[in-house]
C-alpha positions in Angstrom: 12.7 -40.0 -55.5 12.9 -37.5 -52.7 14.6 -38.8 -49.5 14.3 -36.9 -46.3 16.9 -37.8 -43.7 15.9 -35.4 -40.9 12.5 -36.2 -39.6 11.6 -32.6 -38.9 12.2 -31.5 -42.5 9.5 -33.8 -43.8 6.8 -32.8 -41.3 3.9 -31.1 -42.9 1.9 -28.4 -41.0 -1.9 -28.6 -41.3 -3.7 -25.6 -42.7 -4.7 -22.9 -40.1 -2.0 -24.3 -37.7 1.3 -23.0 -36.6 4.1 -25.5 -36.2 7.4 -25.2 -34.4 9.7 -28.3 -34.1 7.0 -31.0 -33.8 4.8 -28.7 -31.7 1.4 -27.9 -33.3 -0.6 -24.8 -32.3 -4.1 -25.0 -33.8 -5.9 -22.5 -31.6 -9.0 -20.4 -32.2 -9.8 -22.0 -35.6 -13.3 -23.5 -34.9 -12.1 -27.1 -35.1 -14.6 -29.8 -34.1 -11.9 -32.4 -33.8 -8.2 -32.6 -34.0 -7.3 -31.6 -37.6 -6.0 -34.1 -40.1 -2.3 -33.9 -41.0 -1.0 -33.5 -37.5 2.2 -35.6 -37.4 1.9 -38.7 -35.2 5.3 -38.0 -33.8 4.2 -34.6 -32.5 5.5 -33.7 -29.0 2.9 -31.0 -28.3 -0.6 -30.2 -29.5 -2.7 -27.1 -28.6 -6.4 -27.0 -29.5 -7.4 -24.2 -27.3 -10.4 -22.0 -28.0 -12.1 -24.2 -30.5 -15.5 -25.9 -30.8 -14.7 -29.5 -29.8 -17.7 -30.9 -27.8 -16.7 -34.6 -27.3 -13.6 -36.7 -27.0 -14.2 -40.1 -28.6 -12.4 -43.4 -27.9 -8.9 -43.5 -29.3 -9.2 -39.8 -30.2 -5.4 -39.4 -29.9 -4.4 -43.0 -30.8 -0.9 -43.1 -32.3 0.4 -39.9 -30.6 2.9 -41.9 -28.6 5.4 -39.0 -28.4 3.0 -36.4 -27.2 4.1 -34.7 -23.9 1.6 -31.9 -23.6 -2.0 -31.6 -24.7 -4.1 -28.4 -24.2 -7.9 -28.7 -24.8 -9.1 -25.9 -22.6 -11.7 -23.3 -23.6 -13.7 -25.7 -25.8 -17.3 -27.1 -25.5 -16.3 -30.6 -24.3 -19.2 -32.2 -22.5 -18.4 -35.9 -22.7 -15.0 -37.6 -22.3 -14.9 -41.4 -23.2 -12.9 -43.5 -20.8 -10.4 -44.5 -23.6 -10.1 -41.1 -25.1 -6.4 -40.8 -23.9 -5.4 -44.3 -24.6 -1.8 -44.7 -25.8 -0.6 -41.3 -24.5 2.0 -42.9 -22.2 4.5 -40.0 -22.4 1.9 -37.3 -21.7 3.0 -35.0 -18.8 0.7 -32.0 -19.1 -3.1 -32.2 -19.8 -5.3 -29.2 -19.7 -9.1 -29.7 -19.8 -10.1 -26.5 -18.0 -13.0 -24.1 -19.0 -15.2 -26.8 -20.7 -18.6 -28.2 -19.8 -17.5 -31.6 -18.3 -20.0 -32.9 -15.8 -18.6 -36.3 -15.1 -15.5 -38.3 -15.8 -15.3 -42.1 -15.9 -13.2 -44.0 -13.3 -10.6 -45.1 -15.9 -10.3 -41.8 -17.8 -6.6 -41.2 -16.8 -5.5 -44.7 -16.1 -3.2 -44.8 -19.1 -1.4 -41.5 -18.3 1.2 -43.0 -16.0 3.6 -40.2 -16.5 1.1 -37.3 -16.1 2.5 -34.5 -13.8 0.0 -31.6 -14.4 -3.8 -32.1 -14.7 -6.1 -29.1 -14.9 -9.9 -29.7 -14.6 -10.8 -26.3 -13.3 -13.8 -24.3 -14.5 -16.0 -27.2 -15.4 -19.3 -28.4 -14.1 -18.4 -31.6 -12.2 -20.6 -32.3 -9.1 -18.7 -35.4 -7.9 -15.5 -37.3 -8.3 -15.4 -41.0 -9.0 -13.5 -42.9 -6.2 -10.8 -44.2 -8.5 -10.6 -41.3 -11.0 -7.0 -40.5 -10.1 -5.9 -44.1 -9.6 -2.5 -44.8 -11.2 -1.4 -41.1 -11.3 1.6 -41.7 -9.1 3.7 -39.0 -10.8 1.0 -36.3 -10.6 2.4 -33.2 -8.9 -0.2 -30.5 -9.6 -4.0 -31.0 -9.7 -6.5 -28.1 -10.3 -10.1 -28.8 -9.4 -11.2 -25.2 -8.6 -14.4 -23.6 -9.8 -16.5 -26.7 -10.1 -19.7 -27.9 -8.3 -18.1 -30.5 -6.0 -20.0 -31.1 -2.8 -17.6 -33.6 -1.2 -14.5 -35.6 -1.9 -14.6 -39.4 -1.8 -12.6 -41.3 0.8 -9.2 -42.1 -0.5 -9.8 -40.3 -3.7 -6.2 -39.2 -3.9 -4.7 -42.3 -2.4 -2.5 -43.1 -5.4 -1.2 -39.5 -5.9 1.9 -40.1 -3.9 3.8 -37.2 -5.6 1.1 -34.6 -5.5 2.4 -31.2 -4.1 -0.4 -28.8 -5.0 -4.2 -29.5 -4.7 -6.7 -26.8 -5.6 -10.3 -27.3 -4.5 -11.3 -23.7 -4.2 -14.5 -22.1 -5.4 -16.6 -25.3 -5.1 -19.5 -26.3 -2.9 -17.8 -28.4 -0.3 -19.8 -28.6 2.9 -17.6 -31.1 4.8 -14.4 -33.0 4.6 -14.1 -36.8 4.9 -11.8 -38.0 7.6 -9.6 -39.8 5.1 -10.3 -37.6 2.2 -6.7 -36.6 1.8 -5.1 -39.9 2.7 -2.0 -40.8 0.7 -0.9 -37.2 0.0 2.4 -37.6 1.8 4.1 -34.9 -0.3 1.4 -32.3 -0.5 2.7 -28.9 0.4 -0.2 -26.6 -0.6 -3.9 -27.2 -0.1 -6.6 -24.7 -1.3 -10.1 -25.0 0.2 -11.1 -21.3 0.1 -14.5 -20.1 -1.2 -16.5 -23.2 -0.2 -19.3 -23.8 2.2 -17.4 -25.5 5.0 -18.8 -24.8 8.5 -16.6 -27.0 10.7 -12.9 -27.8 10.5 -11.4 -30.6 12.6 -7.6 -30.8 12.3 -7.9 -34.5 13.0 -8.9 -34.9 9.3 -5.4 -33.9 8.2 -3.0 -36.3 10.1 -1.7 -37.8 6.9 -0.6 -34.5 5.4 2.8 -34.8 7.0 4.4 -32.3 4.5 1.7 -29.7 4.2 3.0 -26.1 4.7 0.1 -23.9 3.5 -3.5 -24.4 4.3 -6.1 -21.9 2.8 -9.5 -21.9 4.3 -10.6 -18.3 3.8 -14.1 -17.2 2.9 -16.0 -20.2 4.0 -18.6 -20.3 6.8 -16.5 -21.9 9.4 -17.8 -21.2 13.0 -16.1 -24.1 14.7 -12.4 -24.9 14.6 -11.3 -27.9 16.7 -8.9 -30.7 17.0 -10.2 -33.9 18.5 -7.0 -35.9 18.6 -3.6 -35.2 20.2 -0.9 -34.8 17.6 1.6 -32.2 16.4 1.4 -30.8 12.9 5.0 -29.6 12.8 5.2 -28.8 9.1 2.3 -26.3 8.8 3.5 -22.7 8.5 0.6 -20.7 7.2 -3.1 -21.0 8.1 -5.5 -18.6 6.4 -9.0 -18.4 8.0 -10.0 -14.9 6.7 -13.6 -14.2 6.1 -15.3 -16.8 8.3 -17.6 -16.8 11.3 -15.3 -17.8 14.0 -16.3 -16.5 17.4 -13.9 -18.4 19.8 -10.5 -20.0 19.5 -9.4 -22.9 21.7 -5.8 -23.5 22.8 -5.9 -27.2 21.7 -6.0 -26.1 18.0 -2.8 -24.1 18.2 -1.1 -26.6 20.5 -1.2 -28.9 17.5 0.6 -26.2 15.4 3.8 -25.5 17.2 5.6 -24.1 14.1 2.9 -21.8 12.7 4.3 -18.6 11.3 1.4 -17.0 9.5 -2.1 -16.8 11.0 -4.8 -14.8 9.3 -8.1 -14.3 11.2 -9.3 -11.1 9.6 -13.0 -10.6 9.0 -14.3 -13.0 11.6 -16.5 -12.5 14.7 -13.9 -12.6 17.5 -14.5 -10.4 20.5 -11.8 -11.5 22.8 -9.0 -14.0 23.3 -7.9 -15.8 26.4 -4.3 -16.0 27.5 -4.0 -19.7 27.0 -4.7 -19.3 23.3 -2.3 -16.4 22.8 0.4 -18.2 24.8 0.5 -20.8 22.0 1.4 -18.2 19.4 5.1 -18.3 20.2 6.3 -19.0 16.7 4.1 -16.4 14.8 5.8 -13.6 12.8 2.6 -12.4 11.0 -0.9 -12.1 12.4 -4.1 -10.8 10.9 -6.9 -9.8 13.4 -8.6 -6.9 11.7 -12.3 -6.4 11.1 -13.4 -8.5 14.1 -15.9 -7.6 16.9 -13.3 -6.7 19.4 -14.8 -5.5 22.8 -12.4 -3.0 24.2 -13.1 -3.5 27.9 -11.1 -5.4 30.5 -11.6 -8.5 28.4 -9.2 -7.1 25.8 -6.3 -6.9 28.2 -4.9 -10.4 27.3 -4.8 -9.6 23.6 -3.4 -6.1 24.2 -0.7 -7.5 26.4 0.2 -10.0 23.7 0.2 -7.4 21.0 2.5 -5.1 23.0 5.1 -7.9 23.2 4.6 -9.2 19.7 7.7 -8.6 17.6 6.2 -9.6 14.2 3.8 -7.6 12.0 0.2 -7.2 11.2 -0.8 -5.7 7.9 -4.1 -4.1 8.9 -5.2 -2.1 11.9 -6.9 -3.9 14.8 -9.8 -1.7 15.8 -12.3 -1.7 18.6 -16.0 -2.3 17.8 -17.5 -1.8 21.3 -18.3 -0.1 23.6 -19.4 2.9 21.6 -16.9 5.4 23.0 -14.0 3.2 21.8 -15.3 2.4 18.3 -12.7 3.0 15.6 -9.8 3.2 18.0 -6.9 0.8 17.7 -6.8 -1.7 20.5 -3.4 -0.5 22.0 -4.4 3.1 21.7 -7.7 2.5 23.4 -6.1 0.5 26.2 -3.6 3.2 27.0 -5.9 6.1 26.3 -8.8 4.8 28.3 -6.6 3.1 30.9 -8.4 -0.2 30.4 -5.5 -2.3 31.7 -2.7 -1.7 34.0 1.0 -2.1 33.0 0.3 -3.6 29.6 4.0 -3.8 28.6 4.9 -5.9 31.6 1.7 -7.5 33.1 1.8 -7.8 36.9 1.7 -11.5 38.0 -0.8 -11.6 40.9 -0.6 -14.4 43.5 -3.9 -14.2 45.4 -7.2 -15.9 45.3 -9.4 -12.9 46.1 -9.3 -9.4 44.8 -11.1 -6.1 45.4 -10.6 -3.4 42.9 -12.5 -0.5 41.4 -11.8 1.9 38.7 -12.7 5.6 39.0 -15.7 6.8 37.1 -13.8 9.7 35.7 -10.2 9.6 34.6 -7.7 11.7 32.7 -6.5 10.4 29.3 -3.3 11.6 27.8 -4.6 10.9 24.3 -8.3 11.9 24.4 -8.5 14.5 27.1 -11.1 14.4 29.9 -13.7 11.6 29.4 -16.6 10.3 31.3 -17.1 6.5 31.3 -19.3 4.2 33.3 -18.1 2.6 36.5 -15.9 -0.4 35.7 -15.1 -3.2 38.1 -12.3 -5.8 38.1 -13.3 -9.4 38.3 -10.9 -12.3 38.7 -12.0 -14.0 35.4 -11.0 -10.8 33.5 -7.3 -11.4 34.1 -7.0 -14.8 32.2 -3.5 -16.0 32.7 -2.9 -14.0 35.9 -2.7 -16.2 39.0 -4.7 -14.2 41.6 -4.2 -14.6 45.4 -4.6 -11.4 47.4 -4.7 -7.9 46.0 -6.0 -4.6 47.3 -6.3 -1.7 45.0 -6.9 1.8 46.1 -7.4 4.7 43.8 -6.7 8.4 44.6 -8.1 10.9 42.3 -7.5 14.7 42.1 -8.6 17.3 39.5 -5.2 17.2 37.9 -3.7 13.7 38.5 -4.8 10.2 38.9 -2.9 7.9 41.3 -3.3 4.1 41.5 -1.6 2.0 44.2 -1.5 -1.8 43.8 -0.2 -4.1 46.5 1.5 -7.1 45.0 3.4 -9.6 47.2 3.6 -7.0 50.0 5.0 -4.3 47.8 3.2 -1.1 46.7 3.3 -0.3 43.0 2.1 3.3 42.4 1.3 4.7 38.9 1.0 8.4 38.5 -0.9 9.2 35.4 -0.4 13.0 35.7 3.4 12.4 35.6 2.9 10.3 32.5 1.1 13.3 30.9 4.0 15.6 31.8 6.5 13.1 30.4 4.5 12.9 27.1 4.3 16.7 26.9 8.1 17.0 27.4 8.7 14.5 24.7 6.5 16.3 22.3 8.3 19.6 23.0 11.7 18.0 22.5 10.6 16.4 19.2 9.1 19.7 18.0 12.3 21.6 18.8 14.5 19.1 17.0 12.2 19.3 14.0 12.6 23.1 13.9 16.4 22.9 14.2 16.5 20.4 11.5 14.4 22.6 9.2 16.7 25.6 9.9 19.9 23.7 9.1 18.4 22.2 6.0 17.5 25.7 4.7 21.1 26.9 5.5 22.5 23.9 3.7 20.4 24.5 0.6 21.4 28.2 0.4 25.1 27.3 0.9 24.9 24.7 -1.9 23.1 27.1 -4.2 25.8 29.8 -3.7 28.6 27.3 -4.3 27.0 25.5 -7.3 24.9 28.2 -9.0 26.7 31.6 -8.8 25.5 32.8 -12.3 21.9 32.2 -11.3 22.3 34.3 -8.1 24.0 37.1 -10.0 21.1 37.2 -12.5 18.6 37.2 -9.6 20.4 40.2 -7.9 20.6 42.0 -11.3 16.9 41.6 -11.9 16.2 42.8 -8.3 18.3 45.9 -8.8 16.6 46.7 -12.1 13.2 46.4 -10.5 14.3 48.7 -7.7 15.5 51.4 -10.1 12.2 51.2 -12.0 10.2 51.7 -8.8 12.4 54.7 -7.9 11.8 56.3 -11.4 8.1 55.8 -11.1 8.2 57.6 -7.7 10.2 60.5 -9.3 7.9 60.9 -12.3 4.8 61.2 -10.2 5.4 64.7 -8.7 6.7 66.0 -12.0 3.6 64.9 -13.8 1.5 66.6 -11.1 3.5 69.8 -11.6 3.1 69.7 -15.4 -0.6 69.2 -15.1 -0.8 72.6 -13.3 0.4 74.6 -16.3 -2.3 77.1 -17.3 -3.6 77.2 -20.8 -4.5 80.7 -22.1 -5.7 82.1 -25.4 -3.0 84.3 -26.7 -3.2 86.7 -29.6 0.3 87.7 -30.9 1.1 91.4 -30.3 4.3 91.5 -32.2 5.5 90.5 -35.6 6.0 86.9 -36.5 9.6 86.1 -36.7 12.3 84.0 -35.2 12.0 83.6 -31.5 14.4 82.1 -29.1 13.3 79.5 -26.5 15.3 79.7 -23.3 14.8 77.1 -20.5 16.6 77.9 -17.3 19.4 75.5 -16.5 18.3 75.5 -12.8 15.2 73.7 -13.8 16.2 71.4 -16.6 19.7 70.7 -17.8 18.7 69.6 -21.2 15.5 69.4 -23.2 14.4 68.3 -26.6 11.5 69.9 -28.3 9.6 68.3 -31.2 7.5 70.4 -33.5 4.8 69.2 -35.8 2.6 71.3 -37.9 -0.8 69.9 -38.8 -3.7 70.8 -41.0 -7.2 69.3 -40.7 -6.1 66.5 -38.4 -3.2 65.4 -40.5 0.4 65.6 -39.2 2.9 67.0 -41.7 6.5 68.4 -41.8 8.0 67.0 -38.5 10.7 69.3 -37.2 12.9 68.7 -34.1 14.5 71.4 -32.0 17.5 70.0 -30.1 20.2 71.0 -27.6 18.5 73.6 -25.4 20.3 75.0 -22.4 20.8 78.2 -20.5 23.3 79.7 -23.0 21.7 78.8 -26.3 18.4 79.4 -27.8 16.6 77.6 -30.6 19.3 76.1 -32.8 19.1 76.8 -36.5 15.9 78.8 -36.1 13.8 75.8 -36.8 10.5 77.5 -35.7 10.2 79.0 -39.2 9.9 75.6 -40.6 6.1 75.7 -40.4 6.0 78.9 -42.3 8.3 77.6 -44.9 6.1 74.6 -45.3 3.3 76.7 -46.6 1.0 76.6 -43.6 0.7 80.3 -42.5 -3.0 80.5 -42.1 -4.0 81.5 -38.5 -6.5 78.6 -38.6 -3.7 76.1 -39.0 -3.0 74.3 -35.8 0.6 73.8 -34.4 1.4 70.9 -31.9 4.4 71.2 -29.7 5.8 68.2 -27.9 8.3 69.1 -25.1 10.2 66.1 -23.7 11.8 66.9 -20.4 13.8 63.8 -19.2 11.1 61.1 -18.7 8.1 63.6 -18.6 6.4 64.9 -21.7 4.1 67.9 -22.1 1.9 68.5 -25.2 0.6 72.0 -25.8 -1.9 72.9 -28.5 -2.0 76.5 -29.6 -3.5 78.6 -32.4 -0.8 80.0 -34.6 3.0 80.2 -34.2 2.8 83.2 -31.9 0.7 81.3 -29.4 3.2 78.5 -29.6 6.1 80.7 -28.6 4.1 82.2 -25.8 3.4 78.7 -24.3 7.0 77.8 -24.6 8.1 80.9 -22.8 5.5 80.3 -20.1 6.8 76.7 -19.6 10.4 78.0 -19.3 9.5 80.2 -16.3 7.9 77.4 -14.3 
């Protein structure tokens, strides 16, 4: 009899499965149901990427120790309400990427310890009101990429421990007032990529712990708050890719601790000062790809941006009027002089105002430009308290002066002086850049000389060799021209053949070397060299007779003489040995 004391040593692993310490992995094997032979004491079971199409009652009965069950990427269409009965220790259940269209009310009622539930990428169109009843330990719930059109009232009432709720990529058109009631620990809510058109912050009063709210890429055109309360925990609000045209201060008055606000890809054209005054706690803002109108209406936003100490990831560009398209808001405001004293807005204290802008002005960024006549109106100043102001404008061909009377004092802005200041700054910056480049080059040369002397010596040596080669080439050129002028004459010997001396004047060449070849019918034979010629000596050892001793005495035999004079060479072809000696004598007299 075989006795197995350790339980794990007696556990059998089903065929086509992989087993590791009571954890069974039976993935991608085409199973239609859980395979036989899986130990009832298993702690984990993975049946991913199989062909299971239905979960029957008591399908997992007896798996009382199971803590995680993965059934994703199957063909599950129907789930019986008692399919998970007995799985009291189950903490992680994955049913994603199936074909589930509906789940009974009591499907998860026995999973009292469930912490993670993934129902994403299915085909559910609605949720039963008590589907998640009893899941008081549930922390993460994925419902993204279904066909949900609404959420039932109090659907998550019993999920007191839920921290993450994902409802993105559905077809939600509206949110019930108490749709998220009971989620007192929810920290992150995903509602992006739905069909929501209106958002009322009064629908979220029970989300007292929520920190991140994602509403991007919906069709929201109305953002309101119809009740007075403060949502102090919310830190990030993402409204990217909607159709928002206006923002009201009541919305942000409810969010005093908001740090991240993303409003990119909307239809905003301007913001009033009451709204931007509520953005005191922001450290990140997103306002790109909106319909910003860069006229006087943009002054409130430009003033806030100039004081904003946080960051924005994308450029905020003007969309209208035409002459400002593509310009960043702050550049357009300063370049086209749309607003006065943006960095520190002047607080006006009058009730009436008369002001006009010149039709033509000088811009330090864009040169001379012609713009339509622009008038100031009291409503264009938003948060400014206006009482009495008179603005006079003096314009000259070179400078533009603007004088504003505020509280009895004249404030004058000289735009020509601003241009001169900007030019001076550019000159100083350019000079500093040149000096920096010069000192950098000097530093590199100094380091090279200290650290790489062999390399520098090789460079100097190669440079000297190159110079010497150039000088030799220049010296050889006139000598070659001189040699090319030597006449060639037919010469018939008038004296007996014999030994002749070849004398080269020392004044012309100090040393020379003569090479003699005798040839017959284009074939070179009997090479003979005549060496050591100078002013005192003739042909050494009488080598000219070598051709005759070689047996080539016929007048028709050709003799080639190669005279090497330093770097130049002269080749003379003559008929017979007497012609040879005559040519050598002629060369010696040149």
